[in-house]
ChimeraX commands (.cxc) that place a marker at each C-alpha (Angstrom):
marker #1 position 16.76,15.72,44.21 radius 0.5
marker #1 position 13.15,16.37,45.64 radius 0.5
marker #1 position 11.78,19.52,44.35 radius 0.5
marker #1 position 14.67,19.92,41.53 radius 0.5
marker #1 position 12.82,20.35,37.70 radius 0.5
marker #1 position 14.93,20.50,35.03 radius 0.5
marker #1 position 14.39,22.91,32.11 radius 0.5
marker #1 position 11.66,21.61,29.88 radius 0.5
marker #1 position 13.99,21.67,26.59 radius 0.5
marker #1 position 15.95,19.24,28.76 radius 0.5
marker #1 position 13.48,16.67,29.38 radius 0.5
marker #1 position 13.30,14.66,26.35 radius 0.5
marker #1 position 17.19,14.29,25.29 radius 0.5
marker #1 position 17.65,13.09,28.54 radius 0.5
marker #1 position 15.04,10.37,29.16 radius 0.5
marker #1 position 15.43,9.00,25.61 radius 0.5
marker #1 position 18.36,6.35,27.12 radius 0.5
marker #1 position 15.21,5.28,29.70 radius 0.5
marker #1 position 13.40,3.92,26.38 radius 0.5
marker #1 position 15.96,1.86,25.08 radius 0.5
marker #1 position 17.09,0.37,27.93 radius 0.5
marker #1 position 12.99,-0.63,28.79 radius 0.5
marker #1 position 13.52,-2.91,25.84 radius 0.5
marker #1 position 16.50,-4.36,26.86 radius 0.5
marker #1 position 14.60,-5.52,30.68 radius 0.5
marker #1 position 12.59,-7.19,28.64 radius 0.5
marker #1 position 14.52,-9.27,25.95 radius 0.5
marker #1 position 16.50,-9.97,29.02 radius 0.5
marker #1 position 16.30,-13.70,31.06 radius 0.5
marker #1 position 17.91,-12.03,34.37 radius 0.5
marker #1 position 17.39,-12.66,37.80 radius 0.5
marker #1 position 13.94,-10.70,38.58 radius 0.5
marker #1 position 12.50,-12.43,41.16 radius 0.5
marker #1 position 15.67,-11.69,43.01 radius 0.5
marker #1 position 14.63,-7.99,43.65 radius 0.5
marker #1 position 13.69,-7.06,46.44 radius 0.5
marker #1 position 9.40,-5.97,46.79 radius 0.5
marker #1 position 8.27,-2.73,45.84 radius 0.5
marker #1 position 7.85,-0.64,48.55 radius 0.5
marker #1 position 3.86,0.21,48.63 radius 0.5
marker #1 position 4.51,4.11,48.68 radius 0.5
marker #1 position 6.25,3.74,45.84 radius 0.5
marker #1 position 3.78,1.70,43.91 radius 0.5
marker #1 position 1.69,4.48,42.37 radius 0.5
marker #1 position 4.62,6.48,40.95 radius 0.5
marker #1 position 6.09,3.33,39.69 radius 0.5
marker #1 position 3.00,2.44,37.98 radius 0.5
marker #1 position 3.06,5.70,36.50 radius 0.5
marker #1 position 6.40,5.74,35.13 radius 0.5
marker #1 position 5.93,2.10,33.25 radius 0.5
marker #1 position 2.92,3.85,31.79 radius 0.5
marker #1 position 4.51,6.81,30.98 radius 0.5
marker #1 position 8.01,4.87,29.25 radius 0.5
marker #1 position 7.45,1.22,29.87 radius 0.5
marker #1 position 4.20,-0.25,28.58 radius 0.5
marker #1 position 4.41,-3.84,29.11 radius 0.5
marker #1 position 6.82,-3.93,31.92 radius 0.5
marker #1 position 5.80,-4.62,35.77 radius 0.5
marker #1 position 6.15,-1.20,37.74 radius 0.5
marker #1 position 8.40,-3.30,39.92 radius 0.5
marker #1 position 10.62,-3.70,37.08 radius 0.5
marker #1 position 10.33,-0.54,35.94 radius 0.5
marker #1 position 11.64,1.19,39.34 radius 0.5
marker #1 position 14.93,-1.09,38.95 radius 0.5
marker #1 position 15.22,0.18,35.55 radius 0.5
marker #1 position 15.34,4.13,36.67 radius 0.5
marker #1 position 17.01,3.08,39.32 radius 0.5
marker #1 position 20.18,0.94,37.39 radius 0.5
marker #1 position 19.77,3.99,34.82 radius 0.5
marker #1 position 20.35,6.75,37.31 radius 0.5
marker #1 position 23.13,5.19,38.94 radius 0.5
marker #1 position 24.75,4.59,35.84 radius 0.5
marker #1 position 24.47,8.26,34.77 radius 0.5
marker #1 position 26.05,8.85,38.05 radius 0.5
marker #1 position 28.97,6.98,37.31 radius 0.5
marker #1 position 29.41,8.86,33.78 radius 0.5
marker #1 position 28.69,12.01,35.59 radius 0.5
marker #1 position 31.60,11.25,38.29 radius 0.5
marker #1 position 33.96,10.25,35.24 radius 0.5
marker #1 position 33.44,13.65,33.31 radius 0.5
marker #1 position 34.11,15.83,35.71 radius 0.5
marker #1 position 36.74,14.47,37.77 radius 0.5
marker #1 position 35.10,13.52,41.05 radius 0.5
marker #1 position 37.24,10.27,40.97 radius 0.5
marker #1 position 40.17,12.29,40.55 radius 0.5
marker #1 position 42.94,10.94,43.25 radius 0.5
marker #1 position 40.25,8.65,44.35 radius 0.5
marker #1 position 40.26,6.12,41.78 radius 0.5
marker #1 position 43.26,5.29,40.15 radius 0.5
marker #1 position 42.45,1.84,37.98 radius 0.5
marker #1 position 39.46,3.77,36.51 radius 0.5
marker #1 position 38.64,0.79,33.72 radius 0.5
marker #1 position 38.33,-1.87,36.13 radius 0.5
marker #1 position 35.85,0.36,38.65 radius 0.5
marker #1 position 33.97,1.36,35.89 radius 0.5
marker #1 position 33.55,-1.84,34.85 radius 0.5
marker #1 position 32.62,-3.31,38.40 radius 0.5
marker #1 position 30.27,-0.76,39.15 radius 0.5
marker #1 position 28.06,-0.38,35.87 radius 0.5
marker #1 position 27.73,-4.40,35.78 radius 0.5
marker #1 position 26.28,-3.57,39.27 radius 0.5
marker #1 position 22.71,-1.72,37.93 radius 0.5
marker #1 position 22.92,-3.87,34.70 radius 0.5
marker #1 position 22.51,-6.95,37.21 radius 0.5
marker #1 position 19.87,-5.31,39.05 radius 0.5
marker #1 position 17.69,-5.05,36.10 radius 0.5
marker #1 position 18.49,-8.70,34.50 radius 0.5
marker #1 position 21.53,-7.87,32.09 radius 0.5
marker #1 position 24.15,-9.44,31.65 radius 0.5
marker #1 position 27.52,-8.39,32.58 radius 0.5
marker #1 position 29.61,-6.84,29.84 radius 0.5
marker link #1:1,2 radius 0.2
marker link #1:2,3 radius 0.2
marker link #1:3,4 radius 0.2
marker link #1:4,5 radius 0.2
marker link #1:5,6 radius 0.2
marker link #1:6,7 radius 0.2
marker link #1:7,8 radius 0.2
marker link #1:8,9 radius 0.2
marker link #1:9,10 radius 0.2
marker link #1:10,11 radius 0.2
marker link #1:11,12 radius 0.2
marker link #1:12,13 radius 0.2
marker link #1:13,14 radius 0.2
marker link #1:14,15 radius 0.2
marker link #1:15,16 radius 0.2
marker link #1:16,17 radius 0.2
marker link #1:17,18 radius 0.2
marker link #1:18,19 radius 0.2
marker link #1:19,20 radius 0.2
marker link #1:20,21 radius 0.2
marker link #1:21,22 radius 0.2
marker link #1:22,23 radius 0.2
marker link #1:23,24 radius 0.2
marker link #1:24,25 radius 0.2
marker link #1:25,26 radius 0.2
marker link #1:26,27 radius 0.2
marker link #1:27,28 radius 0.2
marker link #1:28,29 radius 0.2
marker link #1:29,30 radius 0.2
marker link #1:30,31 radius 0.2
marker link #1:31,32 radius 0.2
marker link #1:32,33 radius 0.2
marker link #1:33,34 radius 0.2
marker link #1:34,35 radius 0.2
marker link #1:35,36 radius 0.2
marker link #1:36,37 radius 0.2
marker link #1:37,38 radius 0.2
marker link #1:38,39 radius 0.2
marker link #1:39,40 radius 0.2
marker link #1:40,41 radius 0.2
marker link #1:41,42 radius 0.2
marker link #1:42,43 radius 0.2
marker link #1:43,44 radius 0.2
marker link #1:44,45 radius 0.2
marker link #1:45,46 radius 0.2
marker link #1:46,47 radius 0.2
marker link #1:47,48 radius 0.2
marker link #1:48,49 radius 0.2
marker link #1:49,50 radius 0.2
marker link #1:50,51 radius 0.2
marker link #1:51,52 radius 0.2
marker link #1:52,53 radius 0.2
marker link #1:53,54 radius 0.2
marker link #1:54,55 radius 0.2
marker link #1:55,56 radius 0.2
marker link #1:56,57 radius 0.2
marker link #1:57,58 radius 0.2
marker link #1:58,59 radius 0.2
marker link #1:59,60 radius 0.2
marker link #1:60,61 radius 0.2
marker link #1:61,62 radius 0.2
marker link #1:62,63 radius 0.2
marker link #1:63,64 radius 0.2
marker link #1:64,65 radius 0.2
marker link #1:65,66 radius 0.2
marker link #1:66,67 radius 0.2
marker link #1:67,68 radius 0.2
marker link #1:68,69 radius 0.2
marker link #1:69,70 radius 0.2
marker link #1:70,71 radius 0.2
marker link #1:71,72 radius 0.2
marker link #1:72,73 radius 0.2
marker link #1:73,74 radius 0.2
marker link #1:74,75 radius 0.2
marker link #1:75,76 radius 0.2
marker link #1:76,77 radius 0.2
marker link #1:77,78 radius 0.2
marker link #1:78,79 radius 0.2
marker link #1:79,80 radius 0.2
marker link #1:80,81 radius 0.2
marker link #1:81,82 radius 0.2
marker link #1:82,83 radius 0.2
marker link #1:83,84 radius 0.2
marker link #1:84,85 radius 0.2
marker link #1:85,86 radius 0.2
marker link #1:86,87 radius 0.2
marker link #1:87,88 radius 0.2
marker link #1:88,89 radius 0.2
marker link #1:89,90 radius 0.2
marker link #1:90,91 radius 0.2
marker link #1:91,92 radius 0.2
marker link #1:92,93 radius 0.2
marker link #1:93,94 radius 0.2
marker link #1:94,95 radius 0.2
marker link #1:95,96 radius 0.2
marker link #1:96,97 radius 0.2
marker link #1:97,98 radius 0.2
marker link #1:98,99 radius 0.2
marker link #1:99,100 radius 0.2
marker link #1:100,101 radius 0.2
marker link #1:101,102 radius 0.2
marker link #1:102,103 radius 0.2
marker link #1:103,104 radius 0.2
marker link #1:104,105 radius 0.2
marker link #1:105,106 radius 0.2
marker link #1:106,107 radius 0.2
marker link #1:107,108 radius 0.2
marker link #1:108,109 radius 0.2
marker link #1:109,110 radius 0.2
marker link #1:110,111 radius 0.2
view
């Protein structure tokens, strides 16, 4: 949420997932050319994220990775905290489909 600041002691552990994800995207032969162009207003932040966390990746790829990471974290949180109860009955099929979408968006193969 804009304006929210996570406690400093949680930032390092929470960001560790993003670094291995960027390494996976570097190796991926996926459909990077299908990504929408990076909006001009986002370019400075995407460049900062690339410099801080994903050296060697283009800013647009880094922004896509961070968005995909957030989507997967959201899916996991919804499952762990029961947000799918009485909404999604076939969780395995739904979660496999839902997790494939952000993975595809960063060029990773479906699982």
